[in-house]
C-alpha positions as CSV (number, residue, x, y, z in Angstrom):
1,M,-163.0,-241.3,29.9
2,P,-159.6,-242.6,32.3
3,G,-158.7,-240.2,35.3
4,I,-157.3,-236.9,34.7
5,D,-153.6,-236.2,36.0
6,K,-153.6,-233.0,38.3
7,L,-151.0,-230.9,39.9
8,P,-151.3,-230.6,44.4
9,I,-152.5,-227.5,44.8
10,E,-151.6,-228.3,48.9
11,E,-148.0,-228.3,48.4
12,T,-147.5,-224.9,46.0
13,L,-146.6,-223.1,49.8
14,E,-143.9,-225.8,50.1
15,D,-142.3,-225.3,46.4
16,S,-140.5,-228.5,46.6
17,P,-138.2,-229.8,44.0
18,Q,-140.8,-232.5,43.0
19,T,-143.2,-230.3,42.7
20,R,-140.7,-228.2,40.4
21,S,-140.6,-231.0,38.2
22,L,-144.2,-232.1,37.9
23,L,-144.7,-228.7,36.9
24,G,-142.0,-229.0,34.1
25,V,-144.3,-232.4,33.0
26,F,-147.4,-230.1,32.6
27,E,-145.6,-227.4,30.3
28,E,-144.2,-229.3,28.3
29,D,-148.0,-231.3,27.3
30,A,-149.4,-226.9,27.7
31,T,-146.7,-226.7,25.3
32,A,-147.4,-229.8,23.0
33,I,-151.1,-228.9,22.6
34,S,-150.9,-225.1,22.0
35,N,-148.7,-226.4,19.0
36,Y,-151.1,-229.1,18.1
37,M,-154.3,-227.0,18.3
38,N,-153.0,-223.8,16.0
39,Q,-151.9,-226.7,13.2
40,L,-155.6,-228.3,13.8
41,Y,-156.8,-224.4,13.8
42,Q,-155.1,-223.9,10.6
43,A,-156.6,-227.0,8.9
44,M,-160.1,-226.0,9.8
45,H,-159.9,-222.5,8.9
46,R,-158.7,-223.9,5.2
47,I,-161.9,-225.7,5.4
48,Y,-163.7,-223.2,6.6
49,D,-162.2,-220.6,3.8
50,A,-162.9,-223.0,1.2
51,Q,-166.5,-224.0,2.3
52,N,-166.9,-220.0,1.8
53,E,-165.4,-220.0,-1.3
54,L,-167.2,-222.5,-2.9
55,S,-170.3,-220.9,-1.4
56,A,-169.9,-218.2,-3.6
57,A,-168.3,-219.7,-6.8
58,T,-171.7,-221.6,-6.9
59,H,-173.3,-218.7,-6.3
60,L,-171.7,-217.0,-9.2
61,T,-172.1,-219.9,-11.7
62,S,-175.7,-219.7,-11.1
63,K,-176.3,-216.2,-11.4
64,L,-174.2,-216.5,-15.0
65,L,-176.3,-219.2,-15.6
66,K,-179.0,-217.1,-15.2
67,E,-177.6,-214.2,-17.4
68,Y,-177.1,-216.6,-20.8
69,E,-180.4,-215.2,-22.0
70,K,-179.3,-211.7,-22.0
71,Q,-176.4,-212.2,-23.7
72,R,-176.2,-211.9,-27.6
73,F,-174.1,-214.4,-29.2
74,P,-173.0,-213.3,-32.8
75,L,-172.5,-217.3,-34.0
76,G,-175.7,-218.0,-31.1
77,G,-179.2,-216.8,-32.2
78,D,-182.0,-217.3,-30.3
79,D,-181.9,-220.8,-28.5
80,E,-184.9,-221.2,-26.8
81,V,-183.9,-225.1,-25.3
82,M,-180.6,-224.1,-24.1
83,S,-181.9,-220.5,-22.8
84,S,-184.1,-223.0,-20.5
85,T,-181.8,-226.1,-20.0
86,L,-179.6,-223.5,-18.1
87,Q,-182.4,-221.4,-16.3
88,Q,-183.0,-225.4,-14.5
89,F,-179.5,-225.8,-14.0
90,S,-179.1,-222.3,-12.2
91,K,-182.2,-222.9,-9.8
92,V,-180.7,-226.7,-8.8
93,I,-177.3,-224.9,-8.6
94,D,-178.7,-221.8,-6.7
95,E,-180.7,-224.3,-4.4
96,L,-176.9,-225.9,-3.9
97,S,-175.5,-222.3,-3.7
98,S,-178.2,-221.7,-0.7
99,C,-176.9,-225.6,0.9
100,H,-173.6,-224.5,0.7
101,A,-174.1,-220.9,2.5
102,V,-175.9,-222.6,5.0
103,L,-172.7,-224.9,6.0
104,S,-170.6,-222.1,5.8
105,T,-172.8,-220.4,8.5
106,Q,-173.1,-223.6,10.8
107,L,-169.1,-224.4,10.4
108,A,-168.7,-220.6,11.7
109,D,-170.7,-221.1,14.7
110,A,-170.5,-224.7,15.5
111,M,-166.3,-225.8,14.5
112,M,-164.6,-222.5,14.5
113,F,-166.1,-220.3,17.3
114,P,-165.2,-223.0,20.1
115,I,-161.5,-223.8,18.8
116,T,-160.7,-219.7,18.4
117,Q,-161.9,-219.3,21.8
118,F,-159.5,-222.1,23.2
119,K,-156.9,-220.8,21.4
120,E,-157.1,-216.9,21.9
121,R,-158.5,-217.2,25.3
122,D,-157.4,-220.2,27.2
123,L,-153.8,-221.2,26.1
124,K,-153.0,-217.6,25.9
125,E,-154.0,-217.5,29.7
126,I,-151.7,-220.3,30.1
127,L,-149.0,-218.2,29.0
128,T,-149.7,-215.1,30.5
129,L,-149.7,-217.0,34.4
130,K,-146.5,-218.6,33.5
131,E,-144.8,-215.6,32.8
132,V,-146.3,-213.9,35.9
133,F,-145.5,-217.2,37.6
134,Q,-141.7,-216.9,36.9
135,I,-141.1,-213.2,37.7
136,A,-143.1,-214.0,41.0
137,S,-140.8,-216.8,41.6
138,N,-137.8,-215.0,40.1
139,D,-138.7,-212.0,43.5
140,H,-138.8,-214.7,46.2
141,D,-135.6,-215.8,45.3
142,A,-133.8,-212.6,45.4
143,A,-135.8,-211.5,48.8
144,I,-134.7,-215.2,50.1
145,N,-131.0,-214.2,49.2
146,R,-131.3,-211.0,50.9
147,Y,-133.0,-212.0,53.8
148,S,-130.2,-214.4,54.4
149,R,-127.4,-212.3,54.4
150,L,-128.6,-210.3,57.1
151,S,-125.7,-209.7,59.8
152,K,-126.2,-211.1,62.9
153,K,-123.3,-209.1,64.8
154,R,-125.1,-205.5,63.5
155,E,-128.8,-205.8,63.6
156,N,-130.4,-203.3,62.0
157,D,-134.3,-203.5,62.8
158,K,-135.2,-200.9,60.0
159,V,-133.4,-202.9,57.7
160,K,-134.6,-206.2,58.9
161,Y,-138.0,-205.2,59.1
162,E,-138.1,-204.3,55.5
163,V,-136.1,-207.6,54.4
164,T,-139.0,-209.9,56.6
165,E,-141.6,-207.5,54.8
166,D,-140.3,-208.4,51.6
167,V,-139.9,-212.1,51.8
168,Y,-143.6,-212.1,53.0
169,T,-145.1,-210.4,50.4
170,S,-143.0,-212.2,47.5
171,R,-144.1,-215.3,49.2
172,K,-147.4,-214.6,49.3
173,K,-147.4,-213.6,45.5
174,Q,-145.6,-216.5,44.3
175,H,-147.8,-218.6,46.7
176,Q,-151.0,-216.9,45.0
177,T,-149.7,-216.9,41.2
178,M,-148.8,-220.7,41.8
179,M,-151.9,-221.9,43.1
180,H,-153.5,-220.0,40.1
181,Y,-151.3,-221.5,37.8
182,F,-151.8,-225.1,38.9
183,C,-155.7,-224.4,38.7
184,A,-155.0,-223.5,35.1
185,L,-153.0,-226.5,33.9
186,N,-154.9,-228.8,35.9
187,T,-158.3,-227.5,34.0
188,L,-156.1,-227.3,30.6
189,Q,-156.6,-230.9,30.6
190,Y,-160.4,-230.9,30.3
191,K,-160.5,-227.9,27.7
192,K,-158.3,-229.8,25.5
193,K,-160.6,-232.6,25.3
194,I,-163.5,-229.9,24.8
195,A,-161.5,-227.9,22.5
196,L,-160.9,-231.1,20.5
197,L,-164.4,-233.0,20.3
198,E,-166.4,-229.8,20.2
199,P,-165.6,-228.3,16.9
200,L,-165.2,-232.1,15.2
201,L,-168.7,-232.6,16.6
202,G,-169.7,-229.1,14.8
203,Y,-168.3,-230.1,11.6
204,M,-169.8,-233.4,11.4
205,Q,-173.3,-232.5,12.2
206,A,-172.9,-229.1,9.8
207,Q,-171.8,-231.3,7.1
208,I,-174.8,-234.1,8.0
209,S,-177.4,-231.4,7.5
210,F,-175.7,-230.3,4.0
211,F,-175.8,-233.5,3.0
212,K,-179.8,-233.8,4.4
213,M,-180.6,-230.8,2.3
214,G,-179.2,-232.1,-0.8
215,S,-180.3,-235.5,-0.5
216,E,-183.9,-234.0,-0.4
217,N,-183.5,-232.0,-3.2
218,L,-181.8,-234.2,-5.5
219,N,-182.0,-237.6,-3.9
220,E,-183.3,-239.1,-7.8
221,Q,-180.5,-237.4,-9.9
222,L,-177.9,-238.2,-8.0
223,E,-178.8,-242.3,-7.9
224,E,-178.4,-242.4,-11.5
225,F,-175.4,-239.8,-11.9
226,L,-173.8,-242.2,-9.0
227,A,-174.7,-245.2,-10.6
228,N,-172.9,-244.4,-13.9
229,I,-170.0,-242.9,-11.9
230,G,-169.8,-246.2,-10.3
231,T,-169.7,-247.9,-14.0
232,S,-166.7,-246.2,-15.2
233,V,-164.8,-246.4,-12.0
234,Q,-165.1,-249.9,-12.5
235,N,-163.8,-250.0,-16.0
236,V,-160.8,-247.9,-14.9
237,R,-159.9,-250.3,-12.6
238,R,-160.1,-252.7,-15.1
239,E,-157.6,-251.0,-17.6
240,M,-155.3,-249.9,-14.7
241,D,-155.0,-253.2,-13.7
242,S,-154.1,-254.5,-17.1
243,D,-151.8,-252.1,-18.1
244,V,-150.4,-252.1,-14.7
245,E,-149.4,-255.7,-15.3
246,T,-148.3,-255.0,-18.6
247,M,-145.7,-252.3,-17.2
248,Q,-144.6,-255.1,-14.9
249,Q,-143.9,-257.7,-17.4
250,T,-142.2,-254.5,-19.5
251,I,-139.9,-254.2,-16.2
252,E,-138.9,-257.7,-16.1
253,D,-137.7,-257.9,-19.5
254,L,-135.9,-254.9,-19.2
255,E,-134.3,-255.4,-16.0
256,V,-132.8,-258.9,-17.9
257,A,-132.4,-257.4,-21.4
258,S,-130.3,-254.0,-19.8
259,D,-128.1,-256.0,-17.5
260,P,-124.9,-256.3,-19.3
261,L,-125.2,-252.0,-19.9
262,Y,-125.0,-251.5,-16.2
263,V,-121.2,-252.4,-16.8
264,P,-119.9,-248.5,-17.2
265,D,-117.5,-250.5,-19.9
266,P,-119.7,-253.4,-21.7
267,D,-117.9,-256.6,-23.4
268,P,-117.4,-255.7,-26.9
269,T,-118.2,-258.9,-28.5
270,K,-121.7,-258.6,-26.9
271,F,-122.3,-255.1,-27.8
272,P,-120.2,-254.6,-31.3
273,V,-119.2,-250.9,-32.3
274,N,-121.8,-249.3,-35.1
275,R,-119.4,-247.2,-37.1
276,N,-122.8,-245.8,-39.9
277,L,-124.1,-243.7,-37.4
278,T,-124.7,-240.5,-38.4
279,R,-127.0,-239.5,-35.0
280,K,-126.2,-240.0,-31.4
281,A,-126.7,-239.3,-28.2
282,G,-125.6,-239.4,-24.4
283,Y,-123.8,-238.2,-21.5
284,L,-120.0,-236.9,-21.9
285,N,-117.6,-235.4,-19.6
286,A,-116.6,-231.9,-21.1
287,R,-112.7,-230.4,-20.1
288,N,-113.1,-226.6,-19.4
289,K,-109.5,-224.7,-19.1
290,T,-109.6,-222.5,-15.9
291,G,-106.2,-221.6,-16.1
292,L,-102.9,-222.4,-18.0
293,V,-102.1,-225.5,-16.3
294,S,-105.5,-226.3,-14.3
295,S,-108.9,-227.7,-15.6
296,T,-112.2,-228.6,-14.6
297,W,-114.4,-232.0,-16.5
298,D,-118.2,-230.8,-16.7
299,R,-120.5,-234.1,-17.1
300,Q,-123.2,-233.1,-20.0
301,F,-125.4,-234.6,-22.2
302,Y,-124.3,-233.8,-25.6
303,F,-126.2,-234.9,-29.3
304,T,-125.9,-234.1,-33.0
305,Q,-128.7,-232.2,-34.7
306,G,-127.5,-232.2,-38.5
307,G,-124.2,-230.8,-38.8
308,N,-124.4,-229.1,-35.2
309,L,-123.4,-230.6,-31.5
310,M,-126.0,-229.7,-29.3
311,S,-124.7,-229.7,-25.3
312,Q,-127.4,-229.6,-22.8
313,A,-127.1,-229.4,-18.9
314,R,-129.6,-231.3,-16.7
315,G,-132.3,-229.2,-16.3
316,D,-132.5,-227.0,-19.4
317,V,-135.0,-227.4,-21.1
318,A,-133.3,-226.9,-24.4
319,G,-129.4,-227.7,-25.7
320,G,-127.3,-225.1,-27.2
321,L,-125.0,-225.1,-30.2
322,A,-121.8,-226.7,-28.9
323,M,-119.7,-226.9,-32.1
324,D,-120.2,-227.2,-36.1
325,I,-119.1,-230.0,-36.6
326,D,-119.4,-229.7,-40.7
327,N,-116.0,-230.2,-42.1
328,C,-114.1,-230.9,-38.9
329,S,-111.6,-233.3,-37.2
330,V,-111.4,-235.6,-35.0
331,M,-109.4,-237.9,-33.1
332,A,-108.6,-239.9,-30.3
333,V,-106.4,-238.4,-27.4
334,D,-104.8,-238.7,-24.4
335,C,-105.3,-236.0,-21.8
336,E,-104.9,-235.8,-18.1
337,D,-104.4,-239.6,-17.8
338,R,-108.3,-240.4,-18.2
339,R,-109.2,-242.9,-20.8
340,Y,-111.4,-242.5,-23.8
341,C,-110.7,-238.7,-24.7
342,F,-111.2,-238.0,-28.1
343,Q,-110.6,-233.9,-29.6
344,I,-112.9,-232.0,-31.9
345,T,-111.3,-229.4,-34.1
346,S,-113.3,-227.2,-36.3
347,F,-112.6,-226.7,-40.1
348,D,-110.7,-223.4,-39.3
349,G,-108.7,-224.7,-37.1
350,K,-109.9,-222.1,-34.7
351,K,-111.9,-224.0,-31.9
352,S,-111.2,-227.4,-30.3
353,S,-113.3,-229.6,-27.5
354,I,-111.7,-232.3,-25.9
355,L,-114.7,-234.8,-24.8
356,Q,-114.4,-237.9,-22.9
357,A,-116.9,-240.9,-23.4
358,E,-117.8,-243.5,-20.6
359,S,-116.7,-246.6,-22.6
360,K,-115.0,-247.7,-25.3
361,K,-117.6,-248.7,-27.4
362,D,-119.4,-245.5,-26.8
363,H,-115.5,-243.5,-27.5
364,E,-115.4,-245.5,-31.0
365,E,-119.2,-244.1,-32.1
366,W,-118.6,-241.2,-31.1
367,I,-115.4,-240.8,-33.3
368,C,-117.2,-242.3,-36.1
369,T,-120.1,-240.7,-35.4
370,I,-118.6,-237.0,-36.1
371,N,-116.9,-238.6,-38.9
372,N,-120.0,-239.2,-40.8
373,I,-121.5,-235.9,-40.4
374,S,-118.3,-233.9,-41.3
375,K,-118.4,-235.6,-44.4
376,Q,-122.4,-234.4,-44.7
377,I,-123.1,-238.3,-45.7
378,Y,-126.3,-237.0,-43.1
379,L,-127.6,-235.2,-46.1
380,S,-128.0,-238.3,-48.4
381,E,-131.3,-239.6,-48.9
382,N,-130.3,-242.8,-46.9
383,P,-127.1,-241.8,-44.3
384,E,-126.6,-245.3,-42.7
385,E,-126.2,-246.9,-45.6
386,T,-123.7,-244.7,-47.3
387,A,-121.8,-244.4,-44.3
388,A,-121.5,-248.2,-44.4
389,R,-120.4,-248.0,-48.1
390,V,-117.6,-245.2,-47.3
391,N,-116.4,-246.9,-44.0
392,Q,-116.6,-250.1,-46.1
393,S,-114.7,-248.6,-49.1
394,A,-111.9,-247.3,-46.1
395,L,-111.7,-250.5,-44.9
396,E,-110.7,-252.2,-48.2
397,A,-108.4,-249.8,-49.4
398,V,-105.9,-250.6,-46.2
399,T,-102.9,-251.6,-47.7
400,P,-101.8,-255.3,-46.2
401,S,-98.6,-255.5,-43.7
402,P,-96.5,-257.0,-47.1
403,S,-96.5,-254.4,-49.2
404,F,-95.0,-252.2,-47.1
405,Q,-91.5,-254.1,-47.3
406,Q,-92.3,-255.2,-50.9
407,R,-92.7,-251.3,-51.8
408,H,-89.3,-250.3,-50.0
409,E,-87.6,-252.8,-51.5
410,S,-88.5,-252.2,-54.9
411,L,-87.6,-248.5,-54.3
412,R,-84.0,-249.2,-53.2
413,P,-81.1,-249.0,-55.9
414,A,-80.2,-251.7,-57.7
415,G,-76.7,-251.8,-56.4
416,Q,-77.9,-251.4,-52.9
417,S,-78.5,-254.3,-50.8
418,R,-81.3,-254.3,-48.0
419,P,-79.1,-253.8,-44.5
420,P,-78.6,-256.9,-42.5
421,T,-81.5,-257.2,-39.3
422,A,-79.3,-259.3,-36.8
423,R,-75.8,-259.5,-35.7
424,T,-74.5,-262.8,-37.0
425,S,-70.9,-264.5,-36.5
426,S,-71.1,-267.4,-39.2
427,S,-73.4,-269.0,-42.0
428,G,-74.9,-271.0,-39.2
429,S,-75.9,-268.5,-36.9
430,L,-77.4,-266.4,-39.9
431,G,-79.4,-269.0,-40.5
432,S,-80.7,-270.1,-37.1
433,E,-81.9,-266.2,-36.7
434,S,-83.1,-265.9,-40.0
435,T,-85.6,-268.7,-38.9
436,N,-86.6,-267.4,-35.4
437,L,-87.5,-264.0,-36.9
438,A,-89.6,-265.7,-39.5
439,A,-91.7,-267.6,-36.9
440,L,-91.5,-264.4,-34.7
441,S,-95.2,-263.4,-34.5
442,L,-96.0,-259.6,-35.0
443,D,-98.6,-259.5,-32.2
444,S,-96.5,-260.7,-30.0
445,L,-94.6,-257.6,-30.8
446,V,-97.5,-255.1,-31.9
447,A,-100.4,-255.8,-29.5
448,P,-103.8,-255.5,-31.6
449,D,-105.6,-253.1,-29.4
450,T,-102.5,-250.8,-28.4
451,P,-103.1,-247.1,-28.5
452,I,-102.8,-245.1,-31.6
453,Q,-101.9,-241.2,-31.2
454,F,-102.9,-239.4,-34.6
455,D,-100.9,-236.1,-33.2
456,I,-98.1,-234.6,-31.8
457,I,-100.2,-233.3,-28.6
458,S,-97.3,-232.9,-26.0
459,P,-96.9,-229.1,-25.0
460,V,-93.8,-228.2,-27.4
461,C,-91.0,-226.4,-25.3
462,E,-87.2,-225.1,-26.1
463,D,-84.4,-227.8,-25.3
464,L,-83.0,-225.5,-22.3
465,P,-83.1,-222.1,-20.8
466,G,-79.7,-221.2,-22.2
467,Q,-81.1,-221.9,-25.6
468,A,-82.2,-218.5,-26.4
469,K,-81.6,-216.6,-29.9
470,T,-78.4,-214.6,-29.8
471,S,-78.3,-211.7,-32.4
472,G,-75.8,-209.4,-30.7
473,Q,-72.7,-212.2,-32.0
474,G,-71.2,-210.6,-35.6
475,G,-70.0,-213.1,-38.2
476,R,-72.2,-215.5,-37.0
477,R,-74.6,-217.4,-39.2
478,T,-78.0,-217.9,-37.3
479,N,-79.4,-220.8,-36.9
480,P,-82.9,-221.3,-38.4
481,F,-83.8,-224.4,-36.5
482,G,-84.4,-222.4,-32.8
483,E,-81.7,-224.7,-31.9
484,S,-79.1,-223.2,-29.3
485,G,-76.0,-221.5,-29.7
486,G,-73.1,-223.5,-28.4
487,S,-74.8,-226.6,-30.4
488,T,-75.3,-224.9,-34.0
489,K,-71.8,-224.2,-34.1
490,S,-70.6,-228.3,-33.5
491,E,-73.8,-229.2,-36.0
492,T,-73.4,-227.1,-38.6
493,E,-69.7,-227.0,-39.0
494,D,-68.1,-230.7,-37.4
495,S,-71.7,-232.7,-38.4
496,I,-71.0,-235.0,-41.6
497,L,-74.4,-235.0,-41.9
498,H,-76.9,-232.8,-42.0
499,Q,-79.9,-232.9,-43.5
500,L,-83.4,-231.1,-43.5
501,F,-86.7,-232.8,-44.8
502,I,-90.4,-231.7,-44.5
503,V,-92.2,-234.5,-43.0
504,R,-95.5,-235.0,-41.7
505,F,-96.4,-236.8,-39.0
506,L,-99.5,-240.0,-39.5
507,G,-99.1,-241.8,-36.1
508,S,-97.5,-243.6,-33.5
509,M,-97.9,-246.4,-31.0
510,E,-96.0,-248.1,-28.7
511,V,-94.0,-251.3,-29.7
512,K,-92.3,-254.2,-28.1
513,S,-89.5,-254.7,-29.7
514,D,-88.1,-252.3,-32.6
515,D,-85.1,-254.6,-33.9
516,H,-87.3,-256.1,-36.9
517,P,-88.0,-254.4,-39.8
518,D,-91.3,-256.1,-39.9
519,V,-92.8,-254.5,-36.7
520,V,-91.9,-251.0,-38.7
521,Y,-94.3,-252.4,-41.3
522,E,-96.8,-253.8,-39.1
523,T,-96.7,-250.7,-37.3
524,M,-97.1,-248.3,-40.2
525,R,-100.5,-250.8,-41.2
526,Q,-102.2,-250.4,-38.2
527,I,-101.9,-246.7,-38.6
528,L,-102.9,-246.3,-41.5
529,A,-105.6,-249.0,-41.3
530,A,-106.6,-247.2,-37.9
531,R,-106.5,-243.9,-40.1
532,A,-108.6,-245.4,-42.6
533,I,-111.1,-246.6,-40.2
534,H,-111.7,-243.2,-38.2
535,N,-111.1,-240.9,-41.5
536,I,-108.8,-238.7,-40.3
537,F,-107.0,-237.0,-42.8
538,R,-105.7,-234.5,-41.0
539,M,-101.5,-234.8,-40.7
540,T,-98.8,-232.4,-38.2
541,E,-96.4,-231.2,-40.6
542,S,-93.0,-230.3,-39.1
543,H,-89.2,-230.4,-40.3
544,L,-87.2,-233.2,-39.8
545,L,-83.3,-232.4,-38.9
546,V,-81.1,-235.5,-39.4
547,T,-77.4,-235.1,-38.3
548,C,-74.8,-237.6,-37.4
549,D,-75.6,-237.1,-33.5
550,C,-79.7,-236.8,-33.1
551,L,-83.1,-236.5,-35.1
552,K,-85.1,-233.3,-34.3
553,L,-88.5,-232.4,-34.8
554,I,-89.0,-228.5,-35.8
555,D,-92.5,-226.9,-35.2
556,P,-92.1,-224.9,-38.8
557,Q,-94.0,-222.1,-37.6
558,T,-91.9,-221.3,-34.3
559,Q,-88.5,-223.0,-35.1
560,V,-88.9,-224.8,-31.6
561,T,-87.9,-228.4,-31.1
562,R,-90.9,-230.5,-30.7
563,L,-88.9,-234.0,-30.2
564,T,-85.2,-234.6,-30.1
565,I,-83.9,-238.8,-30.6
566,C,-80.5,-238.9,-29.8
567,D,-79.1,-242.4,-31.8
568,S,-76.3,-244.1,-34.0
569,V,-74.6,-242.4,-37.0
570,G,-75.9,-245.8,-38.7
571,L,-79.4,-245.1,-37.1
572,A,-79.2,-241.6,-38.8
573,K,-78.0,-242.4,-42.1
574,Q,-80.4,-245.7,-42.6
575,I,-83.9,-242.6,-41.6
576,A,-82.0,-240.1,-44.4
577,L,-81.7,-243.0,-46.4
578,H,-85.1,-243.7,-46.1
579,A,-86.3,-240.2,-46.8
580,E,-84.1,-240.3,-50.1
581,L,-85.5,-243.0,-51.0
582,D,-88.8,-241.6,-51.1
583,R,-88.4,-238.6,-52.2
584,R,-86.9,-240.4,-55.2
585,A,-89.7,-242.5,-55.6
586,S,-92.0,-239.5,-55.6
587,E,-90.0,-237.7,-58.5
588,K,-89.9,-241.0,-60.5
589,Q,-93.4,-241.4,-60.0
590,K,-94.3,-237.8,-60.9
591,E,-91.9,-238.1,-64.1
592,I,-93.8,-241.3,-65.4
593,E,-97.6,-239.1,-64.9
594,R,-95.7,-236.3,-66.8
595,V,-94.6,-238.9,-69.9
596,K,-97.8,-240.5,-69.8
597,E,-99.7,-237.2,-70.3
598,K,-97.0,-236.5,-72.5
599,Q,-97.7,-239.7,-74.6
600,Q,-101.6,-239.3,-74.6
601,K,-101.4,-236.2,-75.8
602,E,-99.7,-236.9,-79.6
603,L,-102.2,-240.0,-79.4
604,N,-104.7,-237.2,-79.2
605,K,-103.1,-235.3,-82.0
606,Q,-102.5,-238.7,-84.2
607,K,-105.8,-239.2,-83.4
608,Q,-107.2,-235.7,-85.1
609,I,-104.9,-235.8,-87.9
610,E,-106.4,-239.2,-89.3
611,K,-109.8,-237.8,-88.7
612,D,-108.7,-234.6,-91.1
613,L,-107.6,-237.1,-93.6
614,E,-110.4,-238.9,-93.7
615,E,-112.6,-235.6,-94.2
616,Q,-110.4,-234.9,-97.1
617,S,-110.5,-237.8,-99.0
618,R,-114.5,-237.8,-98.7
619,L,-114.3,-234.2,-100.3
620,I,-112.3,-235.3,-103.1
621,A,-114.2,-238.2,-104.2
622,A,-116.9,-235.9,-103.8
623,S,-115.5,-233.2,-106.2
624,S,-114.3,-235.7,-109.1
625,R,-117.5,-236.8,-109.5
626,T,-119.1,-233.6,-109.6
627,N,-116.8,-232.5,-112.5
628,Q,-117.5,-235.5,-114.6
629,A,-121.4,-234.9,-114.7
630,S,-120.8,-231.1,-115.7
631,S,-120.5,-229.8,-119.1
632,E,-117.9,-227.7,-120.5
633,G,-117.5,-223.8,-119.8
634,Q,-119.6,-224.9,-116.0
635,F,-117.5,-223.9,-112.4
636,V,-117.7,-225.7,-109.0
637,V,-116.9,-222.5,-106.5
638,L,-116.0,-224.5,-103.1
639,S,-116.4,-222.7,-100.2
640,S,-113.8,-221.3,-97.8
641,S,-114.3,-224.1,-95.4
642,Q,-114.0,-227.0,-98.1
643,S,-110.4,-224.7,-98.9
644,E,-109.3,-224.5,-95.4
645,E,-109.9,-228.0,-95.3
646,S,-108.0,-229.0,-98.4
647,D,-104.9,-227.3,-97.2
648,L,-105.0,-229.2,-94.0
649,G,-105.1,-232.7,-95.6
650,E,-102.2,-231.4,-97.7
651,E,-100.6,-230.6,-94.6
652,G,-101.6,-234.1,-93.1
653,K,-99.9,-235.6,-96.5
654,K,-96.7,-233.7,-96.0
655,R,-96.7,-234.9,-92.5
656,E,-97.3,-238.0,-92.9
657,S,-94.7,-238.8,-95.7
658,E,-91.9,-236.7,-93.2
659,A,-93.0,-239.6,-90.5
């Protein structure tokens, strides 16, 4: 072994800074040795405890095997073969238990005793000497300090003697303590090696002795057993290598196939939206309101289960019910400037939830899936085929763009012509502008991917703070539409046009230009198509107040103005005209249905009369044949039902003659 570093004991009296610095290095080494030996002691103590536990468990197993023959099992009976076999096992295991007991004793003597002595005696001695040396060093410094403060002019022999004696005593104590401390630190370098090697030597010798005893008792059995185990290990290794190769190939294939899916919003052309789903699962951001205007978004895992929407936080064992989505309504909404948000409202309207998807594809698939579940398609035998048929019917039911224009043109009165759509100054300019409008592409005015809002979700608010209702003004009519007191007078008394209509909001979308009627028809077509595709049937009912100055949407329940649109007189009149045309068309359609129903009733009544006449004719013919065959004095008695049918036939003939 290489030489061991030592502290110079000869320099303890001088106590130079170099000596103190070298002492600090040895103290750090002692501290490191103490920490390491404590960890090694704990590890060896665990080995010793485990060996004791193994010895006790082996002895208990042998004892239980011996007691098997004393047991009386209800279904076991007297099985002598099993009893004798277990007795043989108990003898072998008892021998192993004896070997384990010997091993435990050897570990206690050869491994645990040396390291325990080093930990409890040598390391504690170093700590004690360190504390004593520190105290002696402090006392010496204090004595030297007092000796340095002795007065030169006023010498006191008694004080000088006491201080000198104190310096002598403290210096002697420091010197002696320091020499013993240095000696202990130097010795620790030897004891460290002994404390490391001696327990390991005892451990290995105890194990070798244990294995020798086991080899003498179980040599043949162990060889056969080890051969079988070796064969099994090789088979498992080959199976593992084959399985690892298969998994590596699967990982490579999945990495190539999943590369486009790493993008949060994948290309919809490569991954089309599936609108026929009745089950879906994935992570969504849920909006939770924390105050009147503040809210938080929590990311949770959502999945559908039958007619329920379940949520499960990360780390939860099972999911919980988030909402019952049977007969619910779902629509895309704009919320807090976030993309891909949609709102789910329960069938009774008492509960709603706003969720955010990660991509446009997930956004549309969640809306379609919840719509399909809301229609209870999941209860059918083949839900996906049923959903596909329903969605295809919805797409086919969408009215094409020209039908809106034709419908409005057909509903106009005969003497009224369509208002001009462009300002003209001459016949030549009119023709050129109409040609340009005909060639205008609707896609440049109404983009196909423009977001559609299906509900008025902006918070309702009153027009101005001064629009409070005033009930103390006598002789003045109360405004039923939530308008302010000042504006009510001008609108009710001075306005030429003042009409109220009940309207339902179907949807709205942004357009680039609104100076052409085809833009209106195309917007209506896209909104209705989107409602049909997403199966959205809920509509917000409002009151539309039309005046010469503006248009107002009023909440019918709170009478608060939702929206105010100020425009020219012509726009208000035109909208009022269209509303009146729609109302007349609706009344005309109802009148046509009533006429058709009346004609159908008359036709059914006429068919019944003809049927009664045919029955009466048949009865008369049968009666005449019976009278010819009967003799004098014989009578034919007709039943009451036949007489009633006869009366009905006569009445039918009278009606026919009157007709």
